[in-house]
N, C-alpha and C positions, 0 to 999 in steps of 0.2 A: 457722263462725267468720267474721266479717266483718272484713277487714283492709285498711286503706288504700283504701276505697271499691270493692273488688272481692272476689268470692268466692274464697277461697283454700282449697284442699283439699290438705293436706299428706299425702304418702304415707309419709314417714318423718321422724324427728327426727334431725338431725345429732348425732353423739356429742359430748357436752359434759360433762366431769367435774364442772362446777359445778352440775349439775342434781340431784345427790345420788343417792339410791337409791330403789328402788321403794317407794311408800307415803309418801315425804316430801312435805311441802307446799312448793311452789315459787312464787316471786314471778311475777306475771303478766309483769313486764318480762323475765324470763329466757325465758319461753315465747315472747313476742313476738320476742326476740332470735334464738332458734334457728329460729323460723318465717321470719324475715327472711333468715337465712343460707340456709335451704332454698330460699326463693323466689329468691335470688340465684344459686344453683347450678342452678336448673331449666333455663335455656337450654342449659347445657352437657350436662346429663343427657338432655334431649330430642334434641339434636343427635347425641349418641352413640348413643341408641336408634335413631334414623333410619339412621345409618351401619350399625349392626349388622343391621338389617332388610335393607338393600340388599346387604350382604355375604352374608347367608343366601340371598337370592334369586339372587345371582350363582352361588353354589355349586350351587343347584338347576339353573340353566341348564347349568352345566358337566357335571353328572351326566347330564342329558338328552342333551347332545351326545355324551357317551361311550357312550350306549346304542345307537348305530347306528340311529337313527330314519331314516325316509325322507329322502332328500336334500332334498326340498322343505321339510320341517320343520327339518332340520338347518341349512340356510342361513338360515331365518327366526330360529331360535334364536341362531345366531352373530351375526346382525345386531342382534338385541335385546340380546345379551350385550355387544356393543361399545358400544351406547348406555348400558347399565347401568354399564359400567366408567367411562365419562365421568361419570355421575351419582355414582358412588362417589368419584371424585376430587374433585368439587365438594363432596360431603358431608364429606369429610375436611377440606377447607379450612374448611367451616362449623364443624366440631368445634373446630378450632384457634381460630377467631375467637370462638366462643361460650365456650371455656375461658378465653381472655384476658379477655373482658368479665365473665364470671361471677367469676373469681378477683379481678379488680379490685374488683368490687362487694362481695365477701366481705371483702376487705382493708379497704375503707372502713368497713364495718359494724363489724368488729373494732377498727379503729383509733379510731373515734369512740365506740363504746359498750362495747367489751370489758372495759376496766378496771372500769367501773361495774357491769357485770353480774357479773363475777367476785367483786366485793366484797359482793354481796347474799347474805345468809345463807340457808341452807336450814333449814327447821324440820322436826323429826321429827313425823310424824303422831301424833295422840293415840290412834289406833286401835292396839290390840295385835294385830298380824298373826299372831303365834304362837299366840294364844288362839282365833283363829277357826278353824272347821273343821267 
């Protein structure tokens, strides 16, 4: 799907009760709307994933330090762990900044297009899903 002059791969569709149910026919504008919301949320999601990876890595360092490894490796691990904790602090700030920016963008999308999208009707599919089998 080509959206706004760049390739957009959506990993999930934000929950939206106006989309109807499985098998219903949905207006393209509604699909574009939820894709735009997903795109607006992406920086926040990516920042959070990065933070989670760093926290997992820090836990691994902590476990290695507890394992009574040689003093040479222990001091190297502790040094790297200190650097990692600083990076975790930076990543936490990045999550906050990304969340603010993402939520502001989502708010703008909903404020400018939400009412129009909510008023678009959903059409029931002509396919009888209960008869297929």
